[in-house]
Residue, then its C-alpha position, 0 to 999 in steps of 0.5 A: m102465161e110463163g111462155w110470154r113472160v119477157a122483160a119487153v112485155a113485163v108491164e103487160w104480163e103483170a096486167c094480165a095476171a091481175s086481170i085474171d085475179e079481179a076477173l075471178a073475184a067478180v065471178p061469185e058476184a056475177h053468179r049470185v046475181a044470175r041466180s037471183s035477178v030477173e033484171l037483164e041489166e043487172l046481169l050485164g053489169a055483173v057479167s061486165d064486171v068479170v069481162e071487163p078487167l080482161d081488156a088488158w089482154q088486148d093491150a098485151e096482144r099489141a105489145w106482144r105483136r110490136l115485140r115480134r115485129h121488131t125481133e123478126r128477121p127480114r126474109a131473103 
């Protein structure tokens, strides 16, 4: 992630870093549910708790693309 840590997308970078921590923290519970439950809805909820924080990456991608568009030079 260090390759895109620039001031213009600092907020998004921090959100992505936090989202990784949040997703990783949810993995043990998802693993426990996967081993112990036969309820699909319960498993989907546990997996969602892992994946949902990573939505921050969509916002970061949009911000990064906006940054690139503003810094690209027009072609001659």
